One Martini backbone bead per residue (centre of mass of N, CA, C, O) as a GRO file, in nm:
protein
  112
    1MET     BB    1   5.722  -8.499  -1.758
    2ARG     BB    2   5.889  -8.185  -1.854
    3PHE     BB    3   5.861  -7.905  -2.062
    4ASN     BB    4   6.089  -7.610  -2.081
    5GLY     BB    5   6.130  -7.548  -2.422
    6SER     BB    6   6.402  -7.760  -2.479
    7SER     BB    7   6.339  -7.989  -2.255
    8TRP     BB    8   6.325  -8.283  -2.075
    9GLN     BB    9   6.194  -8.333  -1.737
   10GLU     BB   10   6.197  -8.477  -1.437
   11VAL     BB   11   5.921  -8.540  -1.213
   12PRO     BB   12   5.863  -8.620  -0.910
   13THR     BB   13   5.694  -8.845  -0.729
   14PRO     BB   14   5.555  -8.984  -0.492
   15ARG     BB   15   5.683  -9.246  -0.289
   16ASP     BB   16   5.377  -9.372  -0.201
   17LEU     BB   17   5.267  -9.539  -0.479
   18GLY     BB   18   5.386  -9.795  -0.564
   19GLN     BB   19   5.173  -9.964  -0.811
   20ALA     BB   20   5.096  -9.724  -0.954
   21GLN     BB   21   4.884  -9.588  -1.219
   22LEU     BB   22   4.885  -9.360  -1.471
   23SER     BB   23   4.621  -9.213  -1.723
   24GLY     BB   24   4.587  -8.895  -1.643
   25LEU     BB   25   4.604  -8.543  -1.769
   26ALA     BB   26   4.587  -8.199  -1.623
   27MET     BB   27   4.665  -7.871  -1.720
   28ILE     BB   28   4.632  -7.534  -1.621
   29SER     BB   29   4.944  -7.488  -1.587
   30PRO     BB   30   5.285  -7.496  -1.535
   31THR     BB   31   5.204  -7.517  -1.192
   32GLN     BB   32   4.915  -7.670  -1.257
   33GLY     BB   33   4.774  -8.006  -1.172
   34TRP     BB   34   4.652  -8.339  -1.287
   35ALA     BB   35   4.646  -8.688  -1.179
   36VAL     BB   36   4.536  -9.022  -1.280
   37GLY     BB   37   4.425  -9.356  -1.134
   38ALA     BB   38   4.578  -9.646  -0.976
   39THR     BB   39   4.714  -9.836  -0.726
   40GLU     BB   40   4.599 -10.146  -0.838
   41PRO     BB   41   4.501 -10.242  -1.143
   42ASN     BB   42   4.536 -10.579  -1.095
   43ALA     BB   43   4.328 -10.580  -0.813
   44SER     BB   44   4.054 -10.634  -0.883
   45PRO     BB   45   3.844 -10.445  -0.668
   46ASN     BB   46   4.096 -10.329  -0.473
   47THR     BB   47   4.123 -10.073  -0.602
   48SER     BB   48   4.230  -9.732  -0.607
   49CYS     BB   49   4.205  -9.420  -0.638
   50ILE     BB   50   4.413  -9.168  -0.799
   51VAL     BB   51   4.529  -8.834  -0.694
   52LEU     BB   52   4.721  -8.576  -0.836
   53GLN     BB   53   4.887  -8.278  -0.735
   54TYR     BB   54   5.016  -7.988  -0.904
   55GLN     BB   55   5.250  -7.760  -0.727
   56ASN     BB   56   5.523  -7.587  -0.776
   57GLY     BB   57   5.690  -7.879  -0.862
   58VAL     BB   58   5.475  -8.065  -0.698
   59TRP     BB   59   5.366  -8.382  -0.612
   60GLU     BB   60   5.041  -8.477  -0.465
   61ASN     BB   61   4.861  -8.681  -0.267
   62THR     BB   62   4.502  -8.666  -0.205
   63ARG     BB   63   4.347  -8.907  -0.088
   64ILE     BB   64   4.101  -9.069  -0.202
   65PRO     BB   65   3.794  -9.269  -0.095
   66PHE     BB   66   3.800  -9.456  -0.377
   67ALA     BB   67   3.699  -9.695  -0.564
   68GLY     BB   68   3.899  -9.776  -0.841
   69GLN     BB   69   3.945  -9.636  -1.183
   70LEU     BB   70   4.119  -9.383  -1.341
   71ASN     BB   71   4.150  -9.235  -1.682
   72SER     BB   72   4.042  -8.927  -1.657
   73VAL     BB   73   4.105  -8.561  -1.679
   74SER     BB   74   3.918  -8.244  -1.628
   75MET     BB   75   3.973  -7.893  -1.618
   76VAL     BB   76   3.809  -7.588  -1.584
   77SER     BB   77   3.967  -7.522  -1.316
   78ALA     BB   78   4.121  -7.486  -1.012
   79SER     BB   79   3.806  -7.557  -0.873
   80GLU     BB   80   3.725  -7.741  -1.136
   81GLY     BB   81   3.634  -8.094  -1.208
   82TRP     BB   82   3.695  -8.413  -1.390
   83ALA     BB   83   3.650  -8.774  -1.345
   84VAL     BB   84   3.705  -9.093  -1.511
   85GLY     BB   85   3.576  -9.439  -1.475
   86PHE     BB   86   3.591  -9.744  -1.272
   87VAL     BB   87   3.396 -10.021  -1.119
   88TYR     BB   88   3.366 -10.309  -0.958
   89ASN     BB   89   3.191 -10.543  -0.860
   90SER     BB   90   3.200 -10.786  -0.611
   91ASP     BB   91   3.210 -11.036  -0.857
   92TYR     BB   92   3.341 -10.922  -1.140
   93SER     BB   93   3.082 -10.909  -1.359
   94ALA     BB   94   3.106 -10.589  -1.350
   95VAL     BB   95   3.100 -10.250  -1.479
   96ASN     BB   96   3.118  -9.927  -1.338
   97SER     BB   97   3.075  -9.614  -1.352
   98LEU     BB   98   3.294  -9.324  -1.284
   99LEU     BB   99   3.222  -8.997  -1.132
  100LEU     BB  100   3.411  -8.711  -1.065
  101HIS     BB  101   3.405  -8.417  -0.855
  102TYR     BB  102   3.559  -8.094  -0.851
  103HIS     BB  103   3.493  -7.878  -0.553
  104ASN     BB  104   3.619  -7.676  -0.333
  105GLY     BB  105   3.869  -7.899  -0.264
  106ALA     BB  106   3.681  -8.157  -0.359
  107TRP     BB  107   3.609  -8.495  -0.398
  108SER     BB  108   3.320  -8.650  -0.571
  109VAL     BB  109   3.054  -8.832  -0.633
  110TYR     BB  110   2.866  -8.844  -0.921
  111SER     BB  111   2.506  -8.788  -0.930
  112ALA     BB  112   2.197  -8.744  -1.105
   0.00000   0.00000   0.00000
């Protein structure tokens, strides 16, 4: 939903999201922002991160190739930001933190 100053209006998301659930949102401006979540949050560890980019009234799936679930996103600028979430290990016995960094048009796993 988007507030236009006087009322809320629905903004369509991409049709190919399936069972995806979004859990975080960061808007840089009224015409640019990001949303994050997971493709199938109840199918752990087979779920994949999902990142949508909003530009000029349209949400687009950026199709990042990372397993896991993203919970929050924070953008420093239009060209840099961070997303945080988790990924299960292969036997479901533990959860590992996941930190993604957006820089120069690409998301990558951040490791210190």
